[in-house]
N, C-alpha and C positions, 0 to 999 in steps of 0.2 A: 700427483706426486706423495709420498709419506711426507711429513714433517721431518721421520728421522732421517729423509736423504737430499734435506732441502740444505742449500748454503746460500749465502746470502753476501752480495757484494762488499769486499774490503776487508773481511774477517778471516782469522788465521785458522786453517783445516787441517789436521792430521789424517792423511787418506791412504787407503791401500788398494791397489788396483792388479788383480789374480787373474792368472791366465784360469780358462775352464778348466774342471779336473786336476788341476793342481799341475799341470802338466809343465815339466822340466825342460821349455823352452830356449831360454834364455841361457843356456850351459853354453852355445856358441856368441862370439863378436860379434857376429854378421846382425842377429839379432836384436842383442842391447842396442847396438849404432842406432838401430831404426828407431829405439826408442828414443835416447840421446838427439835425434835428428826431430821427429818431431816435438820434443821437448821445448827444445832450444827455437822452433816457429813458434809455439805456444806464449815464447817469452817475446819475442822480435815482437809477435801480429797480434797476442790474443790478452794480455794484461797480465801476463800468468807473472807469478814473485813465488821464487821457488828459495824457501832456507835452507831445506838439509831433500837430504834423498838419499836410496839406495834401489839396485836393480839386483834383484835377487834371481834365483833359477826359475822359479816362477809364478813371481810376484813386483812389484814394487812400491816401496812406501816413498810420501812425499811430505812434505811439510811446506804448507802454500799458501797463498791467497792469489786471489785474483783484484788490481784495482781498476774493477772497470764496472759496468752501469752491470752487464751480464754476469753469471752466476760460476761459481767453478763447476758444479754440477753441471749446468749446461755446454761449458770446454770441453772438461773430460771426458765427458761422451760425444764429442765430434772427436778430440783425441782418442777415444778408444774405435770409434768406425774407422775413420781414416790408419791410425798403426795396425792394426790385425788387419785391414787389407794388404799393405806391404809387405806383413810377415808373411801370410799366409802366401803372396806370389813370389815371396822372397824364400819358402818352404818350396813350394811347388816346381821354380827354375833351378835351383840350387842343385848341380849334378853329383855335389859333394855332399848332400844332405844323406847320409844310410839311414836317416829315422824316418824319411821322406812320406813313405804310404802311408805308417801306424802312425805319425801326427794328423796326417791330412784325414783320416780314417778315422781318430776323435774325434776331430772338429767337425766331421760333418754328423760324428753320432751324438754331438752336445747341439749341434744344431735341431735333429732329430724331433729332441726335447721339450723345443719351443716355438710357436706358432711366428715367433717375433725375428728370429733369425731364416735367413732361405737358406744359404750352401755351408757354411762354417759357421760355428762359434765358436769364440775364440777366448773374450776378454770374459768374465763374472758379471752380473751384471751389476753390482751394488760397488761403489766404490766406499761403502761405511765412512762417511768423513765424520770426523769427531773434532768440533768448536774449539779449539782453546784460547784459554782464559786468563790464564795465570804465567808469570816468569817461568817457573817452579815444575806446571806441568806442559807450557811449551819445552823446557830441555830437557824434561823426561823423555817426554817423543824423541825431541834431537840426538838425544843418546842411545833410546831406544832403536831409534834409524839405523845410527855409526855401526853401534854394536851387532846389528841381524848377521853380516857376514862371520864376526868373530864367533856367536852364536852357532851359528851351521857351520862353523872347522872348515872355513872355506880361507880364515887368514889367522894373521893372529893377532893385529893389533887392527884398529878401523882406520888409519892411514893408509896401510897396504891395499886396500880393494881399489880398485881401479873404478870401478862404477858408480862410488858413494861421494857424498859432498864433504866425506871424511878426508877423503886424500886431497893434495895440493894441485896433484895433475889430475884432476878430474874433468872430463869433458864439458861438464856443465859448469854455468857460469854459478855461483847462488850466494844471494843474500843475505846478510848480521840481524840477527834482531838487536 
């Protein structure tokens, strides 16, 4: 593994998980809820500590660390594998998903470009972890994360976006720096 993609136990990182092809899957709450459930599992069972997050239409940002002997990269790999299977199954089984054939076709297409994937390729390979060292950089990344839906013109204030740690009613518990 490249040194660029490595993380170290206990260190704080800004990571971005992106859907292959930047496909807008998370326009439906049912798919965002799968992400939330999987992140909650990682918080409760894998030592994941989330300080900020946002789930956008085709990616999510986390300011997080793993206070565990194993690395954040290792855990995120398993998170991506498990969540992609759940989301793809939900897409395939959802009779109300008007984009079903199109979405499954795209994820099959992306899988063909890599020997690593068999039938479908949901997440892009890299998480681009950026280690956060100083309080200023940490706050800059938290603000960047929280203002993502504002910049995308989904909401007018960060607190109004439900799938973000900026929202008081957010479905995920986050820690304070």
